[in-house]
C-alpha positions as CSV (number, residue, x, y, z in Angstrom):
1,M,-21.6,-42.2,0.7
2,F,-19.2,-39.3,1.5
3,Q,-21.2,-37.0,-0.7
4,Q,-24.4,-37.9,1.1
5,L,-22.8,-37.1,4.5
6,W,-21.5,-33.8,3.0
7,D,-24.9,-32.9,1.7
8,E,-26.9,-33.9,4.8
9,D,-24.7,-33.2,7.8
10,P,-26.3,-30.3,9.8
11,W,-23.0,-28.9,10.9
12,I,-21.7,-28.8,7.3
13,Q,-25.0,-27.2,6.1
14,E,-24.6,-24.5,8.8
15,M,-21.0,-23.8,7.8
16,K,-22.0,-23.6,4.1
17,A,-24.9,-21.2,5.0
18,E,-22.6,-19.0,7.1
19,A,-19.9,-18.9,4.3
20,Q,-22.5,-18.0,1.7
21,A,-24.0,-15.3,3.9
22,K,-20.5,-13.9,4.6
23,G,-19.6,-13.9,0.9
24,L,-22.9,-12.2,0.1
25,A,-22.3,-9.5,2.7
26,E,-18.8,-8.9,1.6
27,G,-19.9,-8.7,-2.0
28,K,-22.6,-6.1,-1.2
29,A,-20.1,-4.0,0.8
30,E,-17.5,-4.1,-2.0
31,G,-20.2,-3.2,-4.6
32,K,-21.4,-0.3,-2.4
33,A,-17.8,1.0,-2.0
34,E,-17.2,0.7,-5.8
35,G,-20.5,2.5,-6.5
36,E,-19.6,5.3,-4.1
37,A,-16.1,5.7,-5.6
38,S,-17.6,5.8,-9.1
39,G,-20.1,8.4,-8.0
40,A,-17.4,10.6,-6.5
41,L,-15.4,10.3,-9.7
42,T,-18.4,11.2,-11.9
43,R,-19.1,14.2,-9.6
44,A,-15.5,15.4,-9.8
45,R,-15.6,15.2,-13.6
46,W,-18.9,17.0,-13.7
47,D,-17.6,19.8,-11.5
48,V,-14.7,20.6,-13.8
49,L,-16.9,20.4,-16.9
50,R,-19.6,22.6,-15.5
51,Y,-17.2,25.3,-14.5
52,I,-15.5,25.2,-17.9
53,Q,-18.9,25.3,-19.6
54,K,-19.9,28.5,-17.7
55,R,-16.6,30.3,-17.9
56,F,-14.8,29.0,-21.0
57,P,-17.4,27.4,-23.2
58,K,-15.1,27.2,-26.2
59,L,-13.0,24.7,-24.3
60,V,-15.7,22.3,-23.3
61,T,-14.9,19.6,-25.9
62,Q,-11.1,19.7,-25.2
63,T,-11.8,19.6,-21.4
64,Q,-14.3,16.8,-21.7
65,E,-11.8,14.6,-23.6
66,K,-9.1,15.2,-20.9
67,V,-11.5,14.8,-18.0
68,E,-12.9,11.5,-19.3
69,Q,-9.4,10.1,-19.3
70,L,-8.7,11.0,-15.6
71,K,-9.5,8.3,-13.1
72,D,-8.0,10.0,-10.0
73,I,-10.2,12.3,-8.0
74,A,-7.2,14.2,-6.6
75,A,-6.0,15.0,-10.1
76,L,-9.5,16.2,-11.0
77,D,-9.6,18.3,-7.8
78,E,-6.2,19.8,-8.7
79,L,-7.4,20.6,-12.2
80,L,-10.6,22.2,-10.9
81,D,-8.4,24.4,-8.6
82,Q,-6.3,25.4,-11.5
83,V,-9.3,26.2,-13.7
84,Y,-10.8,28.3,-10.9
85,D,-7.6,30.3,-10.9
86,A,-7.4,30.6,-14.7
87,F,-7.5,34.2,-16.1
88,N,-8.0,33.1,-19.7
89,E,-8.3,30.1,-22.0
90,E,-4.5,29.8,-22.3
91,D,-4.3,29.2,-18.5
92,V,-7.0,26.5,-18.8
93,L,-5.2,24.8,-21.7
94,A,-2.0,24.9,-19.7
95,A,-3.7,23.3,-16.7
96,L,-5.2,20.6,-19.0
97,S,-1.8,19.8,-20.5
98,N,-0.1,19.6,-17.1
99,T,-2.7,17.4,-15.4
100,V,-1.4,14.0,-14.5
101,D,-3.6,11.1,-13.6
102,I,-2.1,9.3,-10.5
103,Q,-3.3,5.7,-10.6
104,P,-3.4,3.8,-7.3
105,S,-1.0,0.9,-7.2
C-alpha cells in the first residue's frame, strides 16, 4: 500500500522529477568542467612539446615522457617559460629535472 502511494502520489512524482532534473543538470555541468580542464591540460602539454620539437628536436622523447606525467597546468606553464628562456639543450634538461607537479589537495 505504501509503495502504491509512493509511486502514484503527484507531489512525490513531481519531487522525483525535479530531483532527477537537478541531478542531470549538475552532472552535465560537472562533465563540462572536467572536459574543459582536460582540454586545457592537453593544450598546455602540446604547447611545451611543440616548442621543444621546433627548437630542440633531440629532446622530444625526454620532454614527452616528463610532460605526460605532469597534471598541473601551472607547472606546465612554468616549464614552457623555462624552455622559452633556454639557450641550449642543457638548459632544457635542467628545466625538465626541476619541474615539480603540484597536485591540488
